[in-house]
C-alpha positions as a printed Julia matrix, in Angstrom:
264×3 Matrix{Float64}:
 145.51  148.08  79.99
 147.8   145.84  82.06
 151.55  145.45  81.71
 152.53  143.73  78.42
 149.15  144.36  76.78
 149.21  145.37  73.11
 145.51  146.27  73.02
 142.71  145.98  75.5
 142.12  142.37  74.37
 145.57  141.03  73.25
 148.8   140.85  75.25
 152.3   139.48  74.62
 151.57  136.08  76.23
 148.57  135.57  73.96
 150.61  136.44  70.85
 153.35  134.01  71.89
 150.73  131.3   72.4
 149.33  131.88  68.91
 152.82  131.78  67.43
 153.49  128.47  69.19
 150.29  126.98  67.79
 151.25  128.03  64.25
 154.8   126.71  64.69
 153.58  123.39  66.1
 151.06  122.96  63.26
 153.7   123.46  60.57
 156.12  121.22  62.49
 153.58  118.38  62.35
 153.04  119.01  58.63
 156.8   119.06  57.96
 157.5   115.85  59.89
 154.56  114.09  58.22
 155.84  115.02  54.76
 159.41  114.0   55.59
 158.21  110.62  56.91
 156.82  109.84  53.45
 160.23  109.75  51.77
 160.46  105.99  52.43
 157.66  103.45  52.43
 155.06  105.58  50.67
 152.66  105.48  49.01
 150.98  102.76  51.05
 149.93   99.73  48.99
 146.61   97.96  49.57
 145.84   94.58  48.0
 142.54   94.28  46.19
 140.48   91.08  45.86
 141.12   91.02  42.1
 144.89   90.89  42.7
 145.6    94.51  41.8
 147.27   97.02  44.11
 145.83  100.36  45.22
 148.32  103.03  46.28
 147.38  105.64  48.85
 149.39  108.67  49.98
 147.21  109.72  52.9
 145.83  113.13  53.86
 148.92  115.12  52.91
 150.55  114.77  49.45
 153.92  113.24  48.73
 156.9   115.52  49.41
 158.94  116.93  46.57
 162.07  114.87  45.74
 165.14  115.65  47.8
 168.71  114.73  46.81
 170.99  113.3   49.51
 174.65  113.51  48.59
 176.63  110.6   50.04
 180.39  110.6   50.46
 181.16  107.4   48.53
 178.0   106.17  46.8
 176.82  109.19  44.84
 173.46  110.94  45.07
 170.36  109.34  46.6
 166.92  110.71  45.69
 163.86  110.34  47.93
 161.04  109.74  47.45
 161.76  107.45  44.51
 160.18  104.89  42.22
 162.66  102.08  42.87
 160.28  100.02  44.98
 157.74   99.89  42.15
 160.34   98.26  39.9
 160.84   95.28  42.23
 159.11   92.0   41.41
 156.14   90.95  43.5
 156.79   88.46  46.33
 156.56   84.86  45.07
 153.43   84.01  47.02
 149.66   83.82  46.85
 147.26   85.11  49.49
 145.63   82.32  51.47
 142.28   84.14  51.46
 140.28   86.64  49.41
 140.57   89.41  51.96
 143.11   92.27  51.86
 146.18   91.8   54.04
 145.98   88.0   54.18
 149.28   86.1   54.65
 151.08   84.9   51.54
 151.67   81.22  50.87
 154.91   80.66  48.87
 154.29   79.52  45.32
 157.89   78.49  44.58
 161.0    77.62  46.54
 160.9    80.03  49.52
 164.6    79.42  50.22
 165.53   80.63  46.75
 162.92   83.23  45.87
 164.97   84.93  43.17
 164.5    88.68  42.84
 162.83   89.19  46.22
 162.23   87.03  49.27
 159.07   86.24  51.16
 158.25   86.14  54.85
 161.39   85.94  57.0
 163.38   85.69  53.77
 162.35   89.15  52.53
 165.08   91.67  51.98
 165.66   95.23  50.8
 167.26   95.83  47.42
 170.14   97.94  48.7
 172.95   99.26  46.52
 175.23   96.61  45.06
 178.36   98.28  46.45
 180.46   97.64  49.53
 179.83   99.56  52.72
 182.66  101.93  53.6
 184.46  103.09  56.73
 184.94  106.78  57.45
 188.28  106.64  55.61
 186.69  105.06  52.53
 187.96  101.49  53.0
 185.77   98.4   52.71
 183.97   98.02  56.01
 183.61   94.21  56.16
 186.67   92.18  55.17
 188.23   88.78  55.95
 191.02   88.72  58.52
 193.5    87.57  55.9
 193.33   90.98  54.23
 193.94   93.17  57.31
 196.76   92.39  59.72
 195.55   95.07  62.14
 192.64   92.88  63.27
 192.69   89.56  65.09
 190.77   87.38  67.53
 191.0    87.66  71.3
 193.32   85.01  72.71
 190.8    83.95  75.36
 188.15   83.21  72.71
 187.87   80.04  70.67
 189.21   80.54  67.14
 186.51   79.16  64.79
 188.91   78.69  61.87
 189.26   75.01  61.11
 186.12   74.01  63.01
 183.37   71.92  61.43
 180.04   73.61  60.78
 176.96   71.56  61.63
 173.53   72.31  60.16
 170.18   72.0   61.91
 170.13   68.27  61.03
 173.43   67.84  62.94
 175.24   66.97  59.72
 178.54   68.48  58.61
 178.02   71.38  56.22
 181.65   72.42  55.81
 184.67   73.9   57.53
 185.36   77.46  58.65
 188.25   78.9   56.63
 188.27   82.54  57.73
 186.55   85.21  59.81
 185.06   88.41  58.33
 185.23   91.42  60.63
 183.58   94.83  60.72
 186.34   97.44  60.79
 184.05  100.15  62.15
 182.26   98.17  64.87
 185.25   95.9   65.7
 183.15   92.75  65.69
 182.75   89.52  63.72
 180.1    89.7   60.99
 180.55   86.46  59.02
 182.34   83.14  59.11
 183.7    82.01  55.76
 182.77   78.36  55.21
 184.12   75.89  52.68
 181.11   73.67  52.02
 181.1    69.95  51.37
 180.44   70.74  47.73
 183.59   72.85  47.47
 182.05   76.32  47.26
 182.6    79.23  49.63
 179.67   80.56  51.65
 179.39   83.32  54.24
 177.69   82.36  57.5
 176.29   85.32  59.49
 177.69   85.32  63.0
 174.28   85.97  64.57
 172.93   82.77  62.99
 175.52   80.44  64.51
 177.18   79.47  67.78
 180.83   78.61  68.31
 180.81   75.8   70.85
 183.67   74.67  73.03
 183.13   71.0   73.93
 185.81   68.6   75.22
 183.65   65.52  74.64
 182.07   66.11  71.24
 184.79   68.45  70.06
 184.73   72.15  69.3
 182.31   73.02  66.52
 180.07   75.66  64.99
 176.33   74.94  65.05
 173.58   76.45  62.91
 169.86   76.01  63.63
 168.34   78.01  60.77
 169.23   75.8   57.78
 170.21   72.2   57.06
 173.72   71.13  56.13
 172.83   70.51  52.49
 171.24   73.94  52.18
 174.62   75.61  52.62
 175.16   74.91  48.94
 172.39   77.4   48.16
 173.68   80.33  50.25
 173.94   83.38  47.95
 177.54   84.03  46.98
 179.62   87.15  46.54
 180.99   88.54  43.3
 184.4    89.13  44.9
 186.14   86.57  47.17
 187.21   89.24  49.66
 184.33   91.74  49.45
 180.63   91.69  50.27
 178.25   94.35  48.97
 175.24   95.79  50.77
 172.89   93.86  48.48
 174.83   90.63  48.97
 174.62   91.1   52.75
 170.85   91.43  52.47
 170.52   88.26  50.38
 172.73   86.19  52.67
 170.92   87.3   55.81
 167.55   86.72  54.13
 168.53   83.18  53.13
 169.28   82.2   56.7
 166.21   84.08  57.88
 164.06   82.12  55.43
 165.47   78.89  56.81
 164.03   79.62  60.25
 160.58   79.0   58.75
 161.1    77.21  55.44
 164.13   74.93  55.94
 161.86   71.96  56.67
 158.12   71.48  56.02
 157.49   70.9   59.74
 158.64   74.41  60.6
 155.67   75.88  58.72
 153.16   73.88  60.75
 151.49   75.12  63.97
 153.14   74.16  67.25
 149.93   72.64  68.6
């Protein structure tokens, strides 16, 4: 027998190879099971309108409890997704996986959005910093944050919708304490209500001729009255963030009837 051989037919290198194969097999199984903690079982639409759920080759993993620092325990996999209402739309064809045509007001879909207005039903609590403080707050509540002097201060500027009409006036800026960036602009609408405008859905324009202003392309000026509100004037929860972002996302396709038509 050669050096390292255990028997005449097996040596150390061969044993190590077999051990690697076994390890790699169970690694694939473990990762596949862990990937099913969110988004599974897969749902398939049937022609009769019912839904068939499929878990795949491997079964669902056993529930695991994740202990969060501020928001309690989180169990996965879970049954929360099955409790959500169905999207307010009807398939445009009898085949599985066909696009959904909205059956109601796609800008105000109620319990769950549709298309670009879809959102996740996150916890209805505020996101926290490492120290446990509210993560997203208006500047008026935290004197440690401010705007760079070389940048245009949007407070006091008029907000224009996609129809180039005045939707309201910016009254404050909401910042992310962890990321040190602007998340929302607080807008006082023409109707007198307060709405949060996501920073990534607007542009702060410096213009000497037309005047400094904030422009929004996703929704019309009048649709600012329908922006989902917040339960607290100086706090925004994770669920409220989702609804606000989804509203402006829905406007990119549903704000006007022409946006739903083909380009050609």
